[in-house]
C-alpha positions in Angstrom: 0.0 0.0 0.0 1.4 3.4 -1.1 1.2 6.3 1.3 -0.1 9.4 -0.7 0.3 12.0 2.1 0.1 12.6 5.8 -3.0 13.4 7.8 -1.6 16.9 8.5 -1.4 17.7 4.8 -5.0 16.7 4.3 -6.1 18.9 7.1 -4.1 21.8 5.6 -5.8 21.4 2.2 -9.2 21.2 3.9 -8.5 24.4 5.8 -7.4 26.1 2.7 -10.6 25.2 0.9 -12.7 26.4 3.9 -10.7 29.7 4.0 -11.2 30.3 0.3 -14.9 29.5 0.7 -15.3 32.0 3.5 -13.5 34.7 1.5 -15.6 34.1 -1.6 -18.7 34.2 0.6 -17.7 37.5 2.2 -16.9 39.0 -1.2 -20.3 37.9 -2.5 -22.0 39.4 0.5 -20.0 42.7 0.1 -20.9 42.8 -3.6 -24.6 42.3 -2.8 -24.4 45.0 -0.1 -22.7 47.3 -2.5 -25.4 46.8 -5.0 -28.1 47.6 -2.4 -26.2 50.7 -1.2 -25.7 51.9 -4.7 -29.4 51.5 -5.4 -30.3 53.2 -2.2 -28.0 56.2 -2.9 -29.3 56.4 -6.4 -32.9 56.3 -5.2 -32.3 58.9 -2.4 -30.7 61.3 -4.8 -33.5 61.4 -7.3 -35.5 64.6 -7.6 -38.7 62.8 -6.6 -37.1 61.4 -3.4 -35.7 64.8 -2.4 -39.1 66.5 -3.0 -40.8 63.9 -0.9 -38.3 64.6 1.9 -38.8 68.3 1.7 -42.6 68.1 1.8 -43.1 65.5 4.4 -44.2 66.6 7.9 -41.5 67.4 10.4 -40.4 64.5 12.6 -38.6 64.7 16.0 -35.3 63.5 14.3 -35.6 66.6 12.1 -35.8 68.8 15.1 -32.7 67.1 16.6 -30.8 67.7 13.4 -31.8 71.4 13.2 -31.1 71.9 16.9 -27.5 70.8 16.4 -27.2 73.0 13.2 -28.5 76.1 15.0 -27.1 75.3 18.5 -30.5 75.5 20.1 -31.0 75.2 23.9 -33.4 72.6 25.2 -36.2 75.1 25.7 -35.7 76.5 22.2 -35.7 72.9 20.8 -39.0 72.2 22.6 -40.5 75.4 21.4 -39.6 74.6 17.8 -41.1 71.1 18.1 -44.4 72.5 19.4 -44.6 75.1 16.6 -43.9 72.5 13.9 -46.5 70.1 15.4 -49.1 72.9 15.8 -48.9 74.0 12.2 -48.0 70.6 10.7 -44.9 72.1 9.2 -43.1 70.4 6.4 -39.6 69.1 7.0 -37.9 71.8 9.2 -34.5 70.8 7.7 -35.6 72.5 4.5 -38.3 74.8 5.8 -35.9 76.9 7.9 -34.0 77.9 4.7 -37.2 79.4 3.2 -37.3 82.9 4.7 -40.9 83.8 3.7 -42.3 80.4 4.6 -40.6 80.4 8.0 -41.6 84.0 8.7 -45.3 83.2 7.9 -45.3 80.3 10.4 -43.6 82.3 13.1 -45.8 85.3 12.5 -48.9 83.2 13.1 -47.4 81.7 16.2 -46.5 85.2 17.6 -50.0 86.3 17.0 -51.3 83.3 18.9 -48.9 84.0 21.8 -49.9 87.6 22.1 -53.6 87.7 21.2 -55.1 84.3 21.9 -53.6 83.7 25.3 -52.2 85.6 28.2 -48.9 87.3 27.2 -45.8 85.6 28.7 -42.7 87.6 27.9 -40.4 84.9 29.1 -41.8 82.4 26.5 -41.8 85.2 23.8 -38.1 85.8 24.6 -37.4 82.1 23.9 -39.5 82.3 20.8 -37.4 85.2 19.4 -34.1 83.7 20.4 -35.1 80.6 18.5 -36.1 82.7 15.4 -32.8 84.5 15.5 -30.7 81.3 15.8 -32.6 79.7 12.9 -31.8 82.8 10.8 -28.1 82.7 11.7 -28.0 78.9 10.9 -29.4 79.7 7.5 -27.0 82.6 6.9 -24.0 80.4 7.7 -25.0 78.2 4.7 -25.1 81.1 2.3 -22.0 81.8 0.3 -21.2 84.6 -2.0 -18.2 84.7 -4.3 -18.4 88.2 -5.7 -20.3 91.5 -5.7 -22.3 90.5 -8.8 -25.4 90.0 -6.7 -25.7 93.8 -6.1 -28.8 95.2 -7.7 -29.8 98.6 -9.1 -31.6 100.8 -6.4 -29.9 98.8 -3.7 -28.4 100.7 -0.8 -24.7 100.1 0.0 -22.2 101.7 2.4 -19.4 103.5 0.6 -16.2 104.4 2.6 -14.4 107.6 1.4 -10.6 108.3 1.6 -11.0 109.1 5.3 -12.8 105.8 5.9 -16.0 107.7 6.7 -19.2 105.7 5.8 -21.8 107.0 3.4 -25.2 105.4 2.6 -25.5 105.4 -1.2 -28.0 103.9 -3.6 -26.7 102.0 -6.6 -27.7 103.9 -9.8 -27.0 101.3 -12.5 -25.6 97.8 -12.8 -23.6 96.5 -15.8 -21.8 93.2 -16.4 -18.4 94.5 -15.2 -19.6 96.5 -12.1 -22.1 99.1 -10.9 -22.4 102.9 -10.8 -22.9 105.1 -7.8 -23.4 108.8 -7.3 -21.1 110.2 -4.7 -22.5 112.8 -2.2 -21.6 116.4 -2.8 -19.6 116.5 0.5 -17.3 113.7 -0.7 -16.6 115.6 -3.9 -16.3 119.0 -2.2 -13.8 117.7 0.4 -11.8 115.8 -2.1 -12.4 112.5 -0.4 -13.5 110.7 -3.5 -11.2 107.9 -4.9 -9.2 108.4 -8.0 -9.6 106.0 -11.0 -7.9 102.6 -10.3 -7.8 103.2 -6.5 -9.2 100.6 -4.1 -12.6 101.2 -2.5 -14.2 99.6 0.5 -18.0 99.0 0.5 -20.5 97.1 2.6 -23.6 95.6 1.1 -26.4 93.2 2.0 -28.0 90.4 0.0 -31.8 89.8 0.2 -31.2 87.0 2.7 -30.0 89.7 5.2 -26.4 88.5 5.2 -24.0 91.5 5.0 -20.6 91.5 3.3 -17.6 93.7 3.3 -15.9 94.0 -0.1 -12.8 95.7 -1.6 -13.5 96.8 -5.1 -11.8 99.3 -7.4 -12.8 102.7 -8.8 -12.8 102.4 -12.6 -13.8 105.8 -14.0 -16.1 108.8 -13.6 -18.7 109.1 -16.3 -21.6 111.3 -17.4 -24.6 109.8 -19.1 -26.6 111.5 -21.9 -29.9 111.4 -20.0 -28.3 113.0 -16.8 -25.9 115.7 -16.0 -24.8 113.9 -12.9 -21.3 112.3 -12.7 -21.4 108.6 -11.7 -18.5 106.5 -10.4 -18.2 103.0 -11.9 -17.0 100.4 -9.3 -15.7 97.1 -10.6 -17.1 93.8 -9.5 -14.9 92.1 -7.0 -14.3 88.7 -5.5 -12.6 90.1 -2.4 -15.6 89.9 -0.1 -16.0 88.6 3.5 -19.2 88.1 5.4 -19.9 90.6 8.2 -19.9 88.8 11.6 -23.4 89.0 13.1 -23.9 90.9 16.4 -25.6 89.3 19.4 -29.0 90.5 18.2 -30.8 91.3 14.9 -30.8 95.0 14.1 -33.0 97.2 12.0 -32.6 100.7 10.4 -35.1 103.2 11.7 -35.6 107.0 11.7 -37.3 107.8 15.0 -37.1 110.9 17.1 -35.9 110.2 20.6 -35.2 112.2 23.8 -32.5 111.2 26.3 -31.2 112.4 29.6 -27.8 111.9 31.3 -27.6 109.5 34.2 -25.4 110.7 37.0 -23.8 108.9 39.9 -24.7 110.9 43.0 -23.2 108.3 45.3 -19.6 107.1 45.4 -17.6 104.8 43.2 -17.9 101.9 45.7 -21.6 102.6 46.5 -23.1 104.2 43.3 -26.5 105.8 43.4 -27.7 106.5 39.8 -30.0 109.4 39.2 -31.7 110.4 35.9 -31.1 114.1 35.2 -34.1 116.3 34.5 -32.8 118.0 31.3 -33.7 116.2 28.1 -32.0 116.3 24.8 -33.3 115.5 21.3 -31.8 113.0 18.9 -32.6 110.6 16.1 -32.4 106.9 16.4 -31.0 105.4 13.2 -30.9 101.7 14.1 -32.1 99.6 17.0 -31.8 96.1 18.3 -32.8 94.4 21.6 -29.2 95.0 22.9 -28.5 98.5 21.8 -29.1 101.4 19.4 -27.4 104.2 17.4 -28.4 107.8 18.1 -27.5 110.8 16.0 -27.4 114.1 17.9 -25.6 117.5 18.1 -23.8 116.7 21.4 -20.3 115.3 21.5 -21.0 113.0 24.4 -18.0 110.9 25.3 -17.7 107.1 25.7 -18.8 105.8 29.1 -21.7 108.2 29.7 -24.9 106.5 30.8 -28.2 107.7 29.2 -31.9 107.3 29.9 -33.6 107.0 26.5 -37.3 107.5 25.7 -38.3 106.3 22.2 -41.1 105.0 20.0 -41.1 102.0 17.6 -42.5 102.0 14.1 -46.2 101.0 14.2 -46.3 101.0 18.1 -48.2 103.6 20.1 -46.3 103.0 23.4 -43.4 105.1 24.5 -40.6 102.9 25.6 -37.7 103.5 27.9 -34.2 102.0 28.2 -31.0 102.8 30.0 -27.7 102.4 28.3 -24.1 103.3 28.2 -22.2 104.9 25.3 -19.6 102.4 24.0 -18.4 104.6 21.2 -18.9 108.1 19.8 -18.2 109.1 16.1 -18.3 112.4 14.4 -20.0 112.6 11.0 -18.3 114.3 8.0 -20.3 117.5 8.5 -18.5 117.9 11.9 -21.8 118.9 13.5 -23.5 115.5 13.9 -22.3 113.0 16.4 -23.2 109.3 16.4 -23.7 107.6 19.8 -23.3 103.8 19.9 -25.4 102.8 22.9 -25.4 99.4 24.7 -28.4 98.8 26.9 -27.7 98.1 30.6 -31.3 98.2 31.8 -34.2 97.3 29.6 -37.4 95.4 30.4 -38.0 92.1 28.6 -41.3 93.2 27.1 -39.5 96.1 25.5 -36.9 93.7 24.0 -39.8 91.5 22.7 -41.5 94.5 21.1 -38.3 95.5 19.4 -37.9 92.0 17.9 -41.6 92.0 16.8 -41.0 95.2 14.8 -37.7 94.0 13.4 -39.2 90.7 12.1 -42.5 92.4 11.0 -44.7 90.5 13.5 -46.4 93.5 15.0 
């Protein structure tokens, strides 16, 4: 009898066959899984699937997703879930990027909170904090690569040679840039840029996101239908988003009165007293954390003020106390801009400011 091999060799061959079988099986399973994954990805990237996801009703997992995107607190997250359930909102992952649709839902909720139940300013404060964070989350996703989005009749901020800001309306837009008419004071004081010089501007897109840009003066030009000289600014890709402040702001044009607040105590034990004499001013912008007042007084940084003001569309007279954090003189040398940060303001006043800013009044 001839010995054809040892028992050890036979076992080795058997193990090799088993190993090959296992590898082949795993590869087959991986191939099948890959096919299913490919089909799933292909299916979930179809236009029909995406539309279905956009239009389905909001689920709790969608709230969790947006809460992380917008850095919501637990109370804000709960408020968003209640709002979405109450109005059967479509998928909030997509809805919060639609400004008009989101505003419509929040406006209806604000009306319910202020007219159909007892007003609770603590809950309204959470409501507006939520609205602001959703807006910021949306703005972070917006990108702009150039100034080409600027439109005719749009207001921009132009900075002259002394870096003084001027609010200017865009007169005309062409493929290579846009025309502006410089104020007479800029021309008279020789603060206008020369052709080919760099120019700083600030502009805002319809979403509300503001950008700083460095562009270039191209030429001054007169048009046949006008005797005005316009400056052509070239389109630029040197733009940066303006970092948002702690609260949403709004341009206004409201007359205000203010009084100085004096410490009649000591530095260690201050006793603050509002002075009787009142001064006039014009509020040019406002937020729930501060405002900007134009006046004829060169009041210095650090002075505390008691401010009485109205809000557009509101009958109440409001009051807030603040401290001047910066003072700037305008180019006419007669007008001073007071940048005021509130140090004492009631919550219902903050809420009313937000309601005006968002157009929920």
